[in-house]
C-alpha positions in Angstrom: 0.0 0.0 0.0 1.2 3.5 -0.8 0.6 6.8 1.0 -1.4 9.5 -0.9 -1.7 13.2 -0.2 -5.2 14.5 -0.8 -7.2 17.7 -0.9 -10.9 17.9 -0.8 -14.0 19.7 0.5 -16.4 18.5 3.2 -20.2 18.8 3.2 -20.0 22.4 4.2 -17.7 23.3 1.4 -14.7 23.8 3.6 -11.2 22.8 2.3 -9.5 19.9 4.0 -6.3 17.9 3.3 -4.3 15.1 4.7 -2.7 11.7 3.8 -4.2 8.2 3.5 -2.8 4.8 2.6 -4.5 2.7 -0.1 -3.7 0.4 -3.0 -4.8 3.0 -5.6 -6.0 6.5 -6.0 -9.5 5.1 -6.3 -9.1 3.5 -2.9 -8.3 6.9 -1.4 -11.3 8.4 -3.1 -13.6 5.7 -1.7 -12.3 6.4 1.8 -12.8 10.1 1.5 -16.4 9.7 0.1 -17.2 7.3 3.0 -16.4 10.0 5.5 -18.2 12.8 3.6 -15.3 14.5 1.8 -15.3 15.1 -1.9 -11.8 14.7 -3.3 -10.3 17.5 -5.4 -6.7 16.3 -5.8 -5.0 13.0 -5.0 -1.3 12.3 -5.5 1.5 10.1 -4.1 2.9 11.7 -0.9 6.6 12.4 -0.6 8.4 10.6 2.3 9.6 13.2 4.8 13.2 13.3 5.9 13.9 11.6 9.2 10.9 9.3 8.7 12.8 6.3 9.9 13.9 7.9 13.1 10.4 9.2 13.9 8.9 5.8 13.0 11.3 4.1 15.5 10.4 6.5 18.2 6.7 6.2 17.5 7.0 2.4 17.6 8.8 2.5 20.9 6.1 4.8 22.4 3.2 3.1 20.7 0.3 2.0 23.0 -0.9 -1.5 22.3 -4.5 -2.4 21.5 -6.4 -3.2 24.7 -9.7 -4.8 25.5 -11.5 -1.4 25.7 -10.4 -0.7 22.1 -12.0 -4.0 20.9 -15.1 -3.2 22.9 -15.5 0.2 21.2 -14.8 -1.4 17.8 -17.7 -3.9 18.4 -20.1 -1.1 19.3 -19.0 0.9 16.3 -19.4 -2.1 14.0 -22.9 -2.8 15.4 -23.9 0.8 14.7 -22.4 0.8 11.2 -24.0 -2.5 10.3 -27.3 -1.5 11.6 -27.1 1.7 9.5 -26.4 -0.4 6.4 -22.9 0.9 5.8 -20.9 -1.6 3.6 -18.0 -3.3 5.4 -15.2 -1.7 3.3 -16.6 1.8 3.8 -17.1 1.0 7.5 -13.5 0.1 8.0 -12.4 3.1 5.9 -14.3 5.4 8.3 -12.9 3.6 11.3 -9.4 3.9 10.0 -9.8 7.6 9.3 -11.2 8.3 12.7 -8.9 6.2 14.8 -6.4 8.1 16.9 -4.2 5.2 18.2 -1.5 4.2 15.7 -1.9 0.5 16.6 -5.6 0.6 15.8 -4.9 2.4 12.5 -2.5 -0.3 11.5 -5.0 -3.0 12.5 -7.8 -1.4 10.5 -5.4 -0.9 7.6 -4.4 -4.6 7.6 -8.1 -5.7 7.8 -9.1 -3.4 5.0 -6.2 -4.8 2.9 -7.4 -8.3 3.6 -11.0 -7.4 2.7 -9.8 -5.8 -0.5 -8.2 -9.2 -1.5 -11.6 -10.9 -1.2 -11.4 -12.5 2.2 -14.3 -12.6 4.6 -14.4 -10.4 7.6 -13.9 -13.4 10.0 -10.8 -14.4 8.0 -9.5 -10.9 8.1 -10.0 -10.6 11.9 -8.3 -14.0 12.3 -5.1 -12.3 11.2 -5.2 -10.6 14.6 -6.4 -13.6 16.7 -4.2 -12.5 19.6 -6.4 -9.4 19.9 -9.8 -10.7 19.1 -9.6 -14.3 20.4 -11.1 -17.5 19.0 -14.6 -16.9 20.4 -14.9 -13.5 18.8 -13.8 -14.7 15.4 -16.0 -17.7 15.5 -19.0 -15.6 16.4 -18.3 -13.2 13.5 -18.0 -16.2 11.2 -21.4 -17.5 12.4 -22.9 -14.0 11.9 -21.7 -14.0 8.3 -23.1 -17.5 7.7 -26.5 -16.7 9.2 -26.9 -13.1 8.1 -27.1 -11.9 11.7 -23.8 -10.0 11.9 -25.4 -6.9 13.4 -26.9 -8.9 16.2 -23.6 -10.8 16.8 -21.7 -7.5 17.2 -24.3 -6.3 19.7 -24.0 -9.6 21.7 -20.2 -9.5 21.6 -20.2 -6.0 22.9 -22.5 -6.9 25.8 -20.4 -10.0 26.5 -17.1 -8.1 26.6 -18.6 -5.4 28.8 -19.6 -8.0 31.3 -16.1 -9.6 31.2 -14.5 -6.2 31.8 -16.9 -5.4 34.7 -16.1 -8.7 36.4 -12.3 -8.2 36.1 -12.5 -4.7 37.4 -14.5 -5.7 40.4 -12.1 -8.5 41.3 -9.1 -6.1 40.9 -10.9 -3.5 43.1 -11.6 -6.1 45.8 -8.1 -7.5 45.9 -6.2 -4.2 45.5 -6.2 -3.3 49.3 -5.1 -6.9 50.5 -2.3 -6.9 47.9 -1.0 -3.6 49.0 -1.0 -4.7 52.6 0.8 -8.0 51.8 3.5 -6.1 49.8 3.9 -3.6 52.6 4.3 -6.5 55.2 6.9 -8.2 53.0 8.9 -4.9 52.7 8.7 -4.3 56.4 10.0 -7.8 57.2 12.9 -7.3 54.9 13.8 -3.9 56.2 13.6 -5.1 59.9 15.7 -8.1 59.3 18.4 -6.3 57.3 18.6 -2.9 58.9 16.9 -2.8 62.3 17.5 -6.1 64.0 21.3 -6.1 63.4 21.5 -2.9 65.5 19.7 -4.6 68.4 22.0 -7.6 67.9 25.0 -5.4 68.9 23.2 -4.2 72.0 22.2 -7.7 73.0 25.8 -8.9 72.5 26.8 -6.8 75.5 24.4 -8.5 77.8 26.6 -11.7 78.1 23.5 -13.6 79.0 21.4 -16.3 77.3 18.8 -14.6 75.1 15.2 -15.8 74.9 14.3 -18.4 72.2 12.3 -15.9 70.1 15.1 -13.4 70.1 17.7 -16.0 69.1 15.3 -17.0 66.2 15.0 -13.4 65.0 18.7 -12.8 65.2 19.4 -16.0 63.3 17.0 -15.1 60.6 18.4 -11.6 60.3 22.0 -12.9 60.1 21.0 -15.4 57.5 19.2 -12.8 55.4 22.1 -10.3 55.7 24.7 -13.0 54.7 22.6 -14.6 51.9 20.5 -11.8 50.4 22.1 -12.0 46.9 21.4 -15.7 46.9 17.8 -15.2 48.1 17.2 -12.7 45.3 18.6 -15.0 42.7 16.6 -18.0 44.0 13.4 -15.9 44.1 13.9 -14.7 40.5 14.8 -18.2 39.3 11.8 -19.7 41.1 9.4 -17.1 39.7 10.7 -17.7 36.1 10.5 -21.5 36.6 7.0 -21.3 37.8 5.9 -19.0 35.0 7.5 -21.3 32.4 5.9 -24.4 33.9 2.4 -22.7 34.0 2.8 -21.9 30.3 3.0 -25.6 29.5 -0.3 -27.5 28.9 0.2 -29.7 32.0 1.3 -26.8 34.2 -1.6 -24.6 33.1 -4.1 -27.5 33.8 -2.7 -28.1 37.3 -2.6 -24.4 38.2 -6.1 -23.7 36.9 -7.3 -26.8 38.9 -5.6 -25.8 42.1 -6.7 -22.1 42.0 -10.3 -23.2 42.0 -9.6 -24.8 45.5 -8.0 -21.7 47.0 -9.7 -20.4 50.1 -12.1 -17.5 49.7 -11.2 -16.6 46.1 -11.4 -20.1 44.6 -15.2 -20.1 44.7 -15.3 -16.6 43.1 -13.1 -17.8 40.2 -15.2 -20.9 39.7 -18.5 -18.9 39.6 -17.1 -16.3 37.3 -15.7 -19.0 34.9 -19.0 -20.9 34.8 -20.8 -17.6 34.2 -18.5 -17.0 31.2 -19.2 -20.5 30.0 -23.0 -20.2 30.3 -23.1 -16.8 28.6 -20.8 -17.8 25.8 -22.6 -21.1 25.2 -26.0 -19.4 25.2 -24.7 -16.7 22.7 -23.3 -19.4 20.4 -26.4 -21.6 20.5 -28.7 -18.6 20.0 -26.7 -17.5 16.9 -27.2 -20.9 15.3 -23.8 -22.6 16.0 -24.0 -26.4 16.2 -23.6 -27.7 19.8 -20.4 -29.6 19.2 -18.8 -26.6 17.4 -20.1 -24.2 20.1 -18.6 -26.3 22.9 -15.3 -26.5 21.1 -15.1 -22.7 20.8 -16.4 -22.1 24.3 -13.8 -24.4 25.8 -11.1 -22.1 24.5 -12.8 -18.9 25.9 -13.4 -19.8 29.5 -9.7 -19.0 30.3 -9.3 -22.0 32.6 -7.8 -25.2 31.3 -9.5 -27.3 34.0 -13.0 -26.1 33.2 -12.1 -26.2 29.5 -11.3 -29.9 29.7 -14.7 -30.5 31.4 -16.4 -28.6 28.6 -14.6 -30.7 26.1 -15.7 -33.8 28.0 -19.3 -32.5 27.6 -18.7 -32.1 23.8 -17.4 -35.7 23.5 -20.4 -37.0 25.3 -22.8 -35.1 23.0 -20.9 -36.5 20.0 -21.6 -39.9 21.3 -25.4 -39.1 21.4 -25.8 -38.4 25.1 -28.0 -35.6 26.4 -26.6 -32.2 27.4 -27.9 -32.5 31.0 -26.2 -35.9 31.5 -22.9 -34.7 30.1 -23.1 -31.6 32.3 -23.7 -33.8 35.4 -20.6 -36.0 34.5 -18.4 -32.9 34.6 -18.9 -32.5 38.4 -18.6 -28.7 38.3 -22.2 -27.6 38.1 -24.6 -27.2 41.1 -27.8 -29.3 41.3 -29.9 -26.2 40.6 -28.0 -25.4 37.4 -28.2 -29.1 36.3 -32.0 -29.0 36.8 -32.3 -25.8 34.7 -30.2 -27.4 31.9 -32.4 -30.4 32.0 -35.6 -28.3 31.8 -34.2 -26.2 29.0 -33.3 -29.3 27.0 -36.8 -30.8 27.4 -38.6 -27.6 26.6 -36.4 -26.4 23.8 -35.6 -23.1 25.7 -32.0 -24.0 26.5 -30.7 -20.6 25.2 -32.9 -18.5 27.5 -32.2 -20.8 30.5 -28.5 -20.6 29.9 -28.7 -16.8 30.0 -30.6 -17.2 33.3 -27.8 -19.5 34.6 -25.2 -16.9 33.6 -27.2 -14.2 35.4 -27.5 -16.4 38.5 -23.7 -16.9 38.5 -23.3 -13.2 37.9 -25.3 -12.4 41.0 -23.4 -15.0 43.1 -20.1 -13.6 41.8 -21.1 -10.0 42.6 -22.2 -11.0 46.1 -18.9 -12.9 46.7 -16.8 -10.1 45.4 -18.5 -7.6 47.6 -17.7 -9.8 50.6 -14.2 -10.5 49.5 -12.6 -7.6 51.3 -14.6 -8.3 54.5 -13.4 -11.9 54.4 -9.7 -11.1 53.8 -9.3 -8.2 56.2 -9.6 -10.3 59.4 -7.0 -12.7 58.2 -4.7 -9.8 57.3 -5.2 -8.3 60.7 -4.5 -11.6 62.4 -1.2 -12.0 60.4 -0.1 -8.5 61.1 -0.9 -8.8 64.8 1.1 -12.1 64.9 4.1 -10.5 63.3 4.0 -7.4 65.5 3.7 -9.6 68.6 6.6 -11.8 67.4 8.9 -8.8 66.8 7.9 -7.1 70.0 8.6 -10.1 72.1 11.9 -10.9 70.3 13.2 -7.3 70.8 11.8 -6.3 74.1 12.1 -9.5 76.2 15.9 -9.2 76.5 15.5 -5.6 77.6 12.8 -6.6 80.1 15.1 -9.3 81.5 18.0 -6.9 81.7 15.8 -4.4 83.6 14.7 -7.1 86.0 18.3 -8.2 86.6 19.4 -4.7 87.2 16.6 -4.1 89.7 17.5 -7.4 91.5 21.1 -6.4 91.8 20.2 -3.0 93.1 17.8 -4.4 95.7 20.5 -6.9 97.0 
């Protein structure tokens, strides 16, 4: 694609100019007409001096495409499709109005792919790391069924819900995380800088120190002597764990264990099952076959353990078993949910009941998130109180014993 400089007039007759990238001058004209500008002059633009340097700086400072950008894109595509704007013109307008360079490049690549005759879903698949398998599959279903407008609306609602859940979980865990980080920093500072000073004082007592004090001094001496080794081991352990979690086996084990964590494990399970129910309902409502829908949904729940259970459901349905029986065999759904799936399967209203299941899990997740801080704060206070008591006894018991001994000698 080449860069063209253009001049034109808008709907009010005002003169406008700029630069656009396209395959031909006709492509530039189409883009301008799509945004309400009548072209007057179109010619190849001259590359400015220092373009490579500016391009490098721009790439280094470029902000990546985030979930909010994809959410806005879904809403815009819903509006443009509802208004009957052709896909090529829609992307021309989106590219011209985008302010983030990464989004401009993405729209440019998608337009180029569409110009070559590819379908929209195939063009979006070139950026699967941004859209995800579920998003692309739903767009493909919308193209096949002629319900692309409705699909974009459902995807927008689905992504808004996902973002809301993530933000609420982050908000609920922000305070406990700050407290834990502060506690870790305080322990390191006390052991490296504060306790060694008290150690010099205690050394002049020439008496046997209490067990707690000896333990604190031993831990402090060990940290002071081995802190480079501790840092290296910590970094190596973090890297090793992250590498292991990225493997299929490690991801499965971690996703399975985090569902059993106290307090937050239940929240993660309910949020994941809500995502499954909503995605499954959206896929089924859009006309996706059950087996294909479960294959796609298993990749979107963002939990390898739950994903394997969904694939287990898919395998059972392929063998001719009912959805309710396959759901029961997974062992992750509550009896109420299993009953609702059974009723939905018998009445043919599985889509609506799946949405109700998602709403029920949403309410449970919201209630659990609201009580998350209240559940964690007593544990944090108990840990902080225990650490303070341990440090206080370790530091002040020798001073108390020395005072008692001094008073005894003075009285004798």
